[in-house]
N, C-alpha and C positions, 0 to 999 in steps of 0.2 A: 381453426389454428392448433399445431403441435408447439407443445407446456411442453417447461417442467411446472408440476404443481406440487402442493404441501398441504397435504388434507387433516393436517394436525400438528401443531406444534410437540416437537420433540419427536416424530413420526421421520423414515428417510422417506423424501419424492419422491412423485411415479411421475413418467411419461406421460402426454397423454393427450385427449382434447381439449381445448378450453376455449366459452365462447368467443368470436374474438371484437376489441376495443372496433369504439365510434368514437372520431375524429370530431373534437367542438373548436369551437372561434377561440384564438389563442394558443393553439395546439398540433403538433405534428404528427401522420404516423407516420412512422417508421419500420422497415421490414432490417431485423436483423443478420449481420453481416459477421461477429462476434462479441465475445459476451466474455471476461476475466470472472471465473468462479474466484470469493474470496472467503475466509471465516469470515467474517460481519454475514456473509449467507446464510452459512449452519446457526451465527448468531440468531440474525432474526427469524428462519426456522426451529430454533428451541424457545423460543419467547423469553428472549435474554438478552433484548435488548435498549440501551434509553431512549431510545424515542418512537412514539407510535406506530404501534406492530400493524400488519397488514392482518384484515381474522381470514383465517383457515375455511375454508379450500382460498388458495392463493397462486398468483403467476412468481412464482422463486423469478429470482436475479437480482441485482445492485447496480450494474453499471452491465452496458455494453458499445458497441461500434456498430453504425447500423446506418442504412440509404435514404433519403428522403424518397416517401411513396407523395405527400403529398404535404403543403404548411402555407403557413402565410410569408415566413421570415427566409427560407430555403429555396435554393431551385431543387426541383426532383434531380434524384441520384446523388445528390451531393453526400461527401461523409461527416455525420455527426456523433461526437460519443455524450451519452447519456447518464446520468446519478441519479438514484432514486434509492429508495428500501426495497423496491419490491417490481413486478413485473417487465422484465427488462429479459431471464430469459424465456422468449417464444417467438413464434416466427414474424409475429406483427406484435406492434406497439404503438400505443401515443405515450408523448410525451410534452410538457406548456413548453411552445416555441424560446420561451426568457432561459430556460435551463439545458439547449441547446451548447455543445461546443464544437465551433468545427475541427475538421481533422485533419493537421498540414500536409500534404501530398511529402511522399519520400517516407512516409513510414508504413510499413501493411498493416488491415487492418487488425489484426492477431497481437501481433505488438502494440499498438493503439490502444486493443481493450487488456492487456497487464500491466501498460503503465500508467492504466485511471487510478483507480479505490488504492492497489499494492503501491503502484509511485512514485502515486503524488504521497504516498506516506512517507518516503523514503528521501521524495528530492523536496520537497516545501521543509522539513524543519531544518536543513540546511539553508536553503534560501529566502524564506520568509520568516522562521519563525526564530530563527538564532540566528542568520543572515549575515554568515562564516564572511569572512572579507580573506583577502590570498593572504599565504603565510599562515593565517589560526589554526592549530594543531586540532584536530577532531580523532574521538572516541566513539568505537558505532559497534554498539553492544547488542549482540545476534545477528553477527554477520550474510550469513549462512543463506537466513531467511532469502525474498525476493527483495522487503523493504530493507534489509540490513544492504542487499547489493546493492539496489539505488542509494541508499543514502554514500554506499562505498563511493563509487560509479562522481554522483554528484560534491560532495565536500572535495573532490581530483577537479570537475569542470567548474568549483570555485577558486579554484587555487587555495587549496590548504596548503598547509606549509609540512607538513606529517599528518600519516591515518594510522590510525591503529584500529584495527578490526579483532573484535574480539566474537569464535565461534564453539559453539563445542565440537563440532567433528571434523577431526585433521582438513577433509575433502570439504566443506566450507571453508576453513583457513587458509589452502590453498587458494581455492578459489576467490578468496577476495584477493588473496594479492595480488594475481592475475587481473582482477576488475582495477587496480590501483592502490592499493594499501601497502605504506608504508613495509609494517610487520603486524604482523597476526600472534595471538594468546589465543589457549583456553577458556573456557569456561568453566568455573565451578571449583571443589576444591578448597582447603584451605590457606592454601599458598598463589591464592591465585589476585592478591592485592600484591603482594609482591611481583608475581607476573607484572601485572597492568603497572606497577613502576617504573620499573626497567623499563619494559615497550614504550611508556611513555616520556622518556628520558628529563628532560625540566620539563613537562608539565601541559596538562591538554587544558584546550580554551572551552571545548564543546563536544558532549558528551549524547549521541541519540539512540534511547535507549527503548529498544523493546523486548526490556526483558524483565525489566522493575527487581521487587524481593532482594536479594545477593550480591550475584553480580553488581548491580547500581549500585550498593551502598559501597562495595571496595573502589566504587571509579570513584568515591567520594572525594577521598585520597588524592589521586593527581589531578583534582584540577587545579588550574590557578586562580589567583584573586578574579574577582567577579567574572568565574565560569558561570557557563548556562549550560542546564540542563533540557533537551525536550524530549519529553515522556511519551512514547508512540502505544506502547499496547505493553502487555502482563503475560509474556510466554510462561517466564519464571515461577511466578509470582504474584496472586494479587495485592497482598500488603506489600511494603517493608520498613524495618525499624530502623529510621535517618536519625543519624546522629548532628544535634544541632549546634555544637559547637563548633563544626568546621561550617556549618552552613553560613553561618551568621561570620563566622572570623573572613570566611573568604569573602563575605558579601554573592554566594553563590543562589542563581535563579534558577527556577526548575518551573519549568512553559508547560504545559500536556498542551498536546496535537490531535485531535479530530477530523476529518476529511471534512465530515458532518455538519461541523460548525462552523467552517472556515466562509470566508465571504466567495459569493458567488465570481465577484468580480476578480477574486485572489486566486481563486480554483481554475477561471477558463485561461486568465492571463501566463500559470504556472504547468498549467494541463499543455498548453501554446507551448514552453521555452521544452519541457521537458521532450512531448515529439519531437520539436527540432533540433536534439540534442540527440537523439535517438539518430534519428536521420544521416546527424554527420558521423553515426559513431564515436560517442562519446557515451553513450550508454545502451548497454544492453540486458538481454534477459536469457533465460533458457527457457523454449515454452513447449507445451506439451499440448496439441491440437486432439479438442476430442469432438464428434460426432454430437450434437444435439442432443439426438437419438439414444443416445452413451450416455447424456447426462450424471444417472444417477451412479457408476461406475464411479466420476468423475468425484460427485461430493462424498462419495464413503472413500477415497480414498485421501481425499483432501481434510477429511478425521482422521484420518488415523496415521498419514505417511508425508513424513520432509523430506523431500528430494532439492528444496532449495531452486525445485522448477512451479513456473505460472502452468495452472490449467486454465485454457480460453477455450470453452463450447463455440463451434464454428458453426458456420446454417451449414 
């Protein structure tokens, strides 16, 4: 079968032939339709992921939307979403039946793939980790990326009363406003705290943080008492010097989020909700479809470019 193969940690993968898998009891044999390419794929390929790593040579790919070829749980032809740490960027693959999630009708396979890892990383901090309730005020740090874009839209779906989007690029800020943010501010600079304060008005209840570092530090001053920070990513820095006083004085909660550590039941439920929201026109993303044969170019682009669009490999 044709697949995207990582031959050694830290190397750029290649597209070539790889032995086809054999389905065992409790597994489904699946045919690839669309697969989201994510930063986590590059991290695993570099050998620096916190979960057990696949041994090279291995087939890359942490998620895919596929149709069922053979299964004890699903009928042939059913569309399912599959999450793993590898093996999904292949014409066919196997997955445990219990880990497969049905893809709702009304959403394209490419969008359903885009809404997996990246989509849920923007959606679940709003719906489960912070559990935003109508009227609460939300700040999204890193609103120009795919995760941040979904977080902005998810906050609007959840009924947030005020949404502040923080993004580095003017294009990213303009897009966030179109997606439902009430105000957008730039990331970085000595006056970021002042700009956040002006945008936040009488305060923020929830910060969805994809950046960490100084942007997160600057956001603490605008948090209300009992505010929640959901830490999703570290695009700006791996460490942050957080002031202890405001965290204690405001009773701030900092909550980490990693899709791979969420319960399968929560992931399946929220993936279904997210896809249905997309089918209803409440969630949208810019997608660049790339044939599986051209996966290497998409891999390099993922590592070197930041367009705010989602790379999706298609069979």
